[in-house]
C-alpha positions as CSV (number, residue, x, y, z in Angstrom):
1,X,133.7,84.4,96.2
2,X,131.7,82.6,93.4
3,X,127.9,82.2,93.4
4,X,128.5,78.5,94.0
5,X,130.6,79.3,97.1
6,X,128.0,81.7,98.4
7,X,125.2,79.1,97.9
8,X,127.3,76.4,99.6
9,X,127.8,78.7,102.5
10,X,124.1,79.3,102.8
11,X,123.4,75.6,102.5
12,X,126.0,74.9,105.2
13,X,124.5,77.5,107.5
14,X,121.0,76.0,106.9
15,X,122.2,72.5,107.6
16,X,123.8,73.5,110.9
17,X,120.6,75.3,111.9
18,X,118.5,72.3,111.0
19,X,120.7,70.1,113.2
20,X,120.6,72.5,116.2
21,X,116.9,73.2,116.1
22,X,116.0,69.6,115.2
23,X,118.0,68.2,118.1
24,X,116.4,70.5,120.6
25,X,112.8,70.4,119.4
26,X,112.9,66.9,118.1
27,X,114.1,65.5,121.5
28,X,111.1,66.9,123.2
29,X,108.8,65.7,120.4
30,X,110.3,62.2,120.6
31,X,109.7,62.0,124.4
32,X,106.1,63.1,123.9
33,X,105.5,60.5,121.2
34,X,107.1,57.8,123.2
35,X,105.1,58.6,126.3
36,X,101.9,58.6,124.2
37,X,102.9,55.2,122.6
38,X,103.6,53.5,125.9
39,X,100.7,55.1,127.8
40,X,103.0,57.0,130.1
41,X,101.9,60.3,131.8
42,X,104.3,63.0,130.7
43,X,105.5,65.8,133.0
44,X,104.4,68.6,130.7
45,X,105.6,71.3,133.0
46,X,109.1,69.9,133.0
47,X,109.0,69.2,129.3
48,X,107.8,72.7,128.5
49,X,110.6,74.2,130.6
50,X,113.2,72.1,128.8
51,X,111.9,73.1,125.4
52,X,111.7,76.8,126.3
53,X,115.3,76.6,127.6
54,X,116.4,75.0,124.4
55,X,114.7,77.6,122.2
56,X,116.0,80.4,124.3
57,X,119.5,79.1,123.9
58,X,119.2,79.0,120.1
59,X,118.0,82.6,119.9
60,X,117.1,83.8,116.4
61,X,113.8,83.4,114.6
62,X,112.7,80.2,116.3
63,X,112.6,82.1,119.6
64,X,110.4,84.8,117.9
65,X,108.1,82.0,116.6
66,X,107.8,80.6,120.1
67,X,107.0,84.0,121.6
68,X,104.3,84.5,119.0
69,X,102.7,81.1,119.7
70,X,102.6,82.0,123.4
71,X,100.0,84.7,122.6
72,X,97.6,82.6,120.6
73,X,95.2,80.5,122.9
74,X,95.4,76.8,122.5
75,X,98.1,76.7,119.7
76,X,100.2,74.9,122.4
77,X,99.3,73.5,125.8
78,X,99.1,76.0,128.6
79,X,102.3,74.7,130.2
80,X,104.2,75.5,127.0
81,X,102.6,78.9,126.7
82,X,103.6,79.9,130.2
83,X,107.2,78.9,129.5
84,X,107.4,80.5,126.1
85,X,106.1,83.8,127.3
86,X,109.2,84.1,129.5
87,X,111.6,84.1,126.5
88,X,113.3,87.4,126.0
89,X,114.0,88.9,122.6
90,X,117.6,89.3,123.3
91,X,120.5,87.8,121.3
92,X,124.3,88.0,121.9
93,X,125.4,91.0,119.8
94,X,127.8,90.8,116.9
95,X,131.3,92.0,117.8
96,X,132.9,94.9,116.1
97,X,135.0,92.9,113.5
98,X,131.8,91.1,112.5
99,X,129.9,94.4,112.3
100,X,132.5,96.0,110.0
101,X,132.3,93.0,107.6
102,X,128.5,93.2,107.6
103,X,128.5,97.0,107.0
104,X,131.1,96.6,104.2
105,X,128.8,94.1,102.6
106,X,125.9,96.5,102.7
107,X,127.4,99.9,102.0
108,X,130.8,99.2,100.5
109,X,134.4,99.3,101.7
110,X,134.2,103.1,102.4
111,X,131.1,102.8,104.5
112,X,132.6,104.5,107.6
113,X,133.2,107.7,105.5
114,X,129.4,107.9,105.1
115,X,128.9,108.6,108.8
116,X,130.4,111.2,111.1
117,X,130.2,108.7,113.9
118,X,129.3,105.0,114.3
119,X,129.2,103.4,117.7
120,X,131.0,100.1,118.0
121,X,128.8,98.5,120.6
122,X,125.1,98.0,119.7
123,X,122.4,100.0,121.6
124,X,120.1,97.0,121.3
125,X,120.2,93.4,120.1
126,X,117.3,91.2,119.2
127,X,116.4,88.0,117.5
128,X,117.1,89.1,113.8
129,X,119.5,92.0,114.1
130,X,121.0,94.7,116.3
131,X,120.8,98.5,116.4
132,X,123.8,100.9,116.5
133,X,123.8,104.5,117.3
134,X,125.4,106.7,114.6
135,X,125.6,110.3,113.4
136,X,125.1,111.5,109.9
137,X,127.6,113.7,108.1
138,X,125.3,116.7,108.8
139,X,125.2,115.8,112.5
140,X,121.8,114.2,112.7
141,X,121.5,111.3,115.2
142,X,120.8,107.9,113.5
143,X,119.7,104.4,114.4
144,X,121.3,101.8,112.2
145,X,119.5,98.4,112.3
146,X,121.9,95.7,110.9
147,X,120.6,92.2,110.2
148,X,122.7,89.3,111.5
149,X,124.5,87.2,108.9
150,X,122.8,84.1,107.5
151,X,119.4,85.1,108.9
152,X,117.6,83.9,105.7
153,X,119.1,80.5,106.2
154,X,118.2,80.5,109.9
155,X,114.6,81.5,109.2
156,X,114.0,78.8,106.6
157,X,115.5,76.2,108.8
158,X,113.5,77.3,111.8
159,X,110.2,77.5,109.8
160,X,110.7,73.9,108.6
161,X,111.1,72.9,112.2
162,X,108.0,74.9,113.3
163,X,105.8,72.0,112.1
164,X,107.4,69.8,114.8
165,X,106.1,72.2,117.5
166,X,102.7,72.2,116.0
167,X,102.7,68.4,115.6
168,X,103.3,68.2,119.4
169,X,99.9,69.8,120.0
170,X,98.1,68.0,117.2
171,X,99.1,64.6,118.6
172,X,98.2,65.4,122.2
173,X,95.2,67.7,122.0
174,X,94.1,68.6,118.5
175,X,91.6,71.4,119.4
176,X,92.9,73.9,116.9
177,X,94.0,73.3,113.3
178,X,97.3,75.0,112.9
179,X,97.9,74.9,109.1
180,X,96.9,78.5,108.4
181,X,98.8,79.7,111.5
182,X,102.0,78.2,110.2
183,X,101.5,79.8,106.8
184,X,100.9,83.2,108.4
185,X,103.9,83.0,110.7
186,X,106.1,82.1,107.8
187,X,104.9,84.9,105.6
188,X,105.3,87.6,108.3
189,X,108.8,86.5,109.5
190,X,110.1,86.3,105.9
191,X,108.8,89.9,105.5
192,X,110.8,90.9,108.6
193,X,114.0,90.0,106.8
194,X,113.3,92.5,104.1
195,X,114.5,95.9,105.4
196,X,113.5,97.6,102.2
197,X,109.9,96.6,102.9
198,X,110.3,97.8,106.5
199,X,111.5,101.2,105.2
200,X,108.2,101.4,103.3
201,X,106.3,100.5,106.5
202,X,108.0,103.4,108.2
203,X,106.8,105.7,105.4
204,X,103.3,104.2,105.7
205,X,103.2,105.0,109.4
206,X,104.5,108.5,108.9
207,X,101.6,109.1,106.5
208,X,98.9,107.4,108.7
209,X,100.0,109.2,111.9
210,X,100.9,112.6,110.5
211,X,99.6,115.3,112.8
212,X,99.2,113.0,115.8
213,X,101.3,114.9,118.3
214,X,101.5,112.1,121.0
215,X,103.2,109.7,118.6
216,X,106.5,110.1,116.8
217,X,107.6,108.1,113.8
218,X,111.2,108.3,112.5
219,X,112.3,109.2,109.0
220,X,114.1,106.7,106.7
221,X,117.6,107.5,105.4
222,X,117.5,105.6,102.1
223,X,121.0,106.4,101.0
224,X,122.2,104.6,104.2
225,X,119.8,101.7,103.9
226,X,119.7,98.4,102.0
227,X,117.8,95.2,102.1
228,X,119.6,94.2,105.3
229,X,120.5,97.6,106.8
230,X,117.9,100.1,107.8
231,X,118.9,103.6,108.9
232,X,116.4,105.8,110.6
233,X,116.3,108.9,112.7
234,X,117.4,108.3,116.3
235,X,114.4,109.2,118.5
236,X,115.5,110.1,122.1
237,X,113.3,108.6,124.8
238,X,113.2,106.6,128.0
239,X,112.0,103.0,128.3
240,X,108.3,102.7,128.9
241,X,108.6,100.9,132.2
242,X,110.6,103.8,133.6
243,X,107.1,105.4,134.0
244,X,105.5,102.3,135.5
245,X,105.2,104.1,138.9
246,X,104.5,107.6,137.5
247,X,101.5,109.6,138.3
248,X,98.2,108.2,136.9
249,X,97.7,111.0,134.4
250,X,101.1,110.3,132.9
251,X,100.4,106.5,132.7
252,X,97.0,107.3,131.1
253,X,98.6,109.6,128.6
254,X,101.1,106.9,127.5
255,X,98.3,104.3,127.3
256,X,96.2,106.6,125.2
257,X,99.1,107.1,122.8
258,X,99.6,103.3,122.6
259,X,95.9,102.8,122.0
260,X,95.9,105.4,119.2
261,X,99.1,104.1,117.6
262,X,97.5,100.7,117.3
263,X,93.7,101.2,116.7
264,X,93.8,104.4,114.6
265,X,95.9,102.8,111.7
266,X,93.8,99.7,111.9
267,X,90.3,101.2,112.0
268,X,91.1,103.9,109.4
269,X,93.6,102.1,107.1
270,X,93.4,98.4,107.8
271,X,97.0,98.3,109.1
272,X,98.3,97.0,112.5
273,X,101.6,96.8,114.2
274,X,101.8,93.1,114.9
275,X,104.5,93.2,117.6
276,X,103.4,95.6,120.3
277,X,105.9,94.7,123.1
278,X,107.7,97.0,125.5
279,X,110.9,97.1,123.5
280,X,109.2,98.7,120.5
281,X,108.4,101.9,122.3
282,X,110.2,104.7,124.2
283,X,108.7,107.8,125.8
284,X,109.7,111.3,124.6
285,X,109.5,114.4,126.7
286,X,108.5,118.0,126.2
287,X,109.6,120.5,128.8
288,X,111.0,117.7,131.0
289,X,107.7,115.9,131.1
290,X,106.5,112.7,129.3
291,X,104.6,113.9,126.2
292,X,104.1,110.8,124.1
293,X,105.6,107.7,122.6
294,X,108.2,106.9,119.9
295,X,107.5,103.9,117.6
296,X,110.8,102.2,116.9
297,X,110.2,99.0,115.0
298,X,108.3,98.4,111.8
299,X,109.2,94.9,110.7
300,X,106.0,93.1,111.8
301,X,103.3,95.1,110.1
302,X,100.1,93.4,108.8
303,X,98.0,94.9,106.1
304,X,94.4,93.6,106.1
305,X,91.6,93.6,103.5
306,X,89.2,96.3,104.4
307,X,86.5,93.7,104.7
308,X,88.4,92.1,107.6
309,X,88.3,95.4,109.4
310,X,84.6,95.5,108.8
311,X,84.4,92.1,110.4
312,X,86.2,93.4,113.5
313,X,83.7,96.2,113.8
314,X,80.7,94.0,113.1
315,X,81.8,91.5,115.8
316,X,82.1,94.4,118.3
317,X,78.6,95.7,117.5
318,X,77.2,92.1,117.5
319,X,78.6,91.4,120.9
320,X,77.5,94.7,122.3
321,X,73.9,94.4,121.1
322,X,73.5,90.7,121.3
323,X,73.0,90.4,117.5
324,X,74.0,86.8,116.8
325,X,73.6,87.1,113.0
326,X,76.1,89.9,113.0
327,X,78.5,87.9,115.1
328,X,78.3,84.9,112.8
329,X,78.7,87.2,109.8
330,X,81.9,88.7,111.3
331,X,83.5,85.2,111.9
332,X,82.7,84.3,108.3
333,X,84.3,87.5,107.0
334,X,87.4,86.6,109.0
335,X,87.5,83.2,107.3
336,X,86.3,80.8,109.9
337,X,84.6,77.9,108.1
338,X,82.0,75.2,108.9
339,X,81.1,76.9,112.2
340,X,78.4,75.3,114.3
341,X,76.5,77.1,117.0
342,X,78.6,75.4,119.6
343,X,81.9,76.5,118.0
344,X,80.6,80.0,117.7
345,X,79.8,80.1,121.4
346,X,83.4,78.9,122.1
347,X,84.9,81.6,119.9
348,X,82.7,84.2,121.7
349,X,84.4,83.3,125.0
350,X,87.7,84.6,123.6
351,X,86.1,87.4,121.7
352,X,84.4,88.8,124.8
353,X,87.7,88.6,126.6
354,X,89.5,90.6,123.9
355,X,86.6,93.1,123.4
356,X,85.7,93.2,127.1
357,X,87.3,96.6,128.0
358,X,85.9,98.1,124.7
359,X,82.3,97.0,125.6
360,X,82.4,98.6,129.1
361,X,81.5,102.3,129.1
362,X,83.3,103.4,132.2
363,X,86.8,104.2,133.4
364,X,88.7,101.0,134.3
365,X,92.0,99.2,134.1
366,X,92.4,96.6,131.3
367,X,92.3,93.7,133.7
368,X,89.6,95.3,135.9
369,X,90.7,93.6,139.2
370,X,92.1,90.4,137.7
371,X,95.7,89.7,138.7
372,X,98.0,90.3,135.8
373,X,99.4,86.7,136.1
374,X,95.8,85.4,135.7
375,X,94.8,87.8,132.9
376,X,93.2,85.7,130.1
377,X,94.0,82.3,131.8
378,X,90.5,81.5,132.8
379,X,89.1,82.3,129.3
380,X,91.9,80.3,127.6
381,X,91.1,77.3,129.9
382,X,87.4,77.5,129.0
383,X,88.2,77.8,125.3
384,X,90.5,74.8,125.5
385,X,88.0,72.6,127.4
386,X,85.2,73.5,125.0
387,X,87.3,72.9,121.8
388,X,88.3,69.5,123.0
389,X,84.7,68.6,123.2
390,X,83.3,70.5,120.2
391,X,86.3,71.3,117.9
392,X,88.6,71.3,116.1
393,X,88.5,74.7,114.5
394,X,90.9,76.0,111.9
395,X,92.1,79.5,112.7
396,X,92.2,81.8,109.6
397,X,95.5,83.4,108.7
398,X,94.4,87.0,109.3
399,X,93.3,86.2,112.9
400,X,96.9,85.2,114.0
401,X,98.5,88.6,114.2
402,X,95.3,90.4,115.1
403,X,95.1,88.3,118.2
404,X,98.8,88.5,118.9
405,X,98.7,92.3,118.7
406,X,95.6,92.6,120.9
407,X,97.2,90.4,123.6
408,X,100.5,92.3,123.3
409,X,98.8,95.6,123.7
410,X,96.8,94.4,126.6
411,X,100.1,93.3,128.3
412,X,101.6,96.8,127.9
413,X,98.4,98.3,129.5
414,X,98.8,95.8,132.4
415,X,102.3,97.1,133.0
416,X,101.1,100.7,133.0
417,X,98.0,100.1,135.1
418,X,96.3,102.8,133.1
419,X,92.7,103.7,134.0
420,X,90.8,104.7,130.9
421,X,87.4,104.6,129.2
422,X,88.5,102.1,126.5
423,X,84.9,102.1,125.2
424,X,85.0,105.7,124.3
425,X,88.5,105.5,122.8
426,X,87.4,102.6,120.6
427,X,84.2,104.2,119.5
428,X,86.0,107.4,118.6
429,X,88.4,105.3,116.5
430,X,85.5,103.6,114.6
431,X,83.2,106.7,114.4
432,X,81.5,106.9,111.0
433,X,83.2,103.6,110.0
434,X,82.6,102.4,106.4
435,X,84.5,99.6,104.6
436,X,84.6,101.6,101.4
437,X,86.2,104.6,103.2
438,X,88.9,102.3,104.7
439,X,89.5,100.8,101.2
440,X,90.0,104.3,99.7
441,X,92.3,105.5,102.4
442,X,94.3,102.3,102.4
443,X,94.8,102.5,98.7
444,X,96.2,106.1,99.0
445,X,98.6,105.5,101.8
446,X,99.9,102.2,100.4
447,X,100.5,103.8,97.0
448,X,102.3,106.7,98.7
449,X,104.6,104.3,100.6
450,X,105.3,102.2,97.5
451,X,103.6,99.1,98.9
452,X,101.3,98.5,95.9
């Protein structure tokens, strides 16, 4: 096939994607615009359900975008957030003939000779690719993550249509400026397509969590990996929710491992796992008892300037001690601009919700008596109401995945119903914190992973 033919194919795939996404999303947008023009009250619950159904049917990156937006307060109306949160990261798997063609494209016509075994049916399928169990020539168990065909075309098409979703909210209730959010989502999802970069992320996490016994990170097999195929150690483990009804000490152990896997890399190295949902963890056992967690996916990793980490710590201390100047300084470090006192008070509503368990020096659950279905709803409503009166505010890029990860992690804690002293865990993570130390450590581990 000539380069012209390949480009034509990519253009064709992109054009089809534009049409499918545009028809589904555009139809909803048109109804909303028409209702606004004619002064008609729109049934937003019904409209949100229809849009979520359309996106769920499309699968692929647009669904990942929708799930992401569901975790950021007031990016979309509450009715849309509720529906988008229901979307599952599951896509129909590629059949074996298709898999063989994709593997040939990545490793060559003799690719099967490079494995002792390669299972035909995927062990897992998600929005951008699927995972197959395999066995190396030396017998080692492997996980081969194979990207779906035409994903780059699909991503570019979906990101172009993302603005339509944001436009829905801007037209109806412009409480939050979404320009920087759109840029951040685009940058991170494009990174997820680059499996060579993800391989470097795995190496990064192996370095950051070396010696942490309750967390296991796989090893990369570079000779069996490409830009669209990532081969890692297969880590045996059970799904996290299998232990939902386990004894409290087991649930607390798993929650502590999750907390460590997220906060330790962030507070010490300025790195977060931006997609902490249930499917990215399994539980490994020692002597037939749960002993910790396996981290399975490294596509959505965010590396922050050390100063941003300093802002997170400053905001925590400012909220804890009532130091308003420190709180304002933290928001400014994060990149919030033209903040008034009123807007700062609004931001503090959400900040106190996110930081709440970390400010409370006692053993508690993450929700502390609030029904899981209501967790964060009251605060989001207050933020929405206040921003309509005193906004809008433009959300900085760095805030997007920080917020998403915090909400995602809280959701996992809700499932486990862990009872921990989150205050002490957090203060252990930030003990002797210094921005200069974070910068030095970050520079070393990024260089070691080949990320600089």
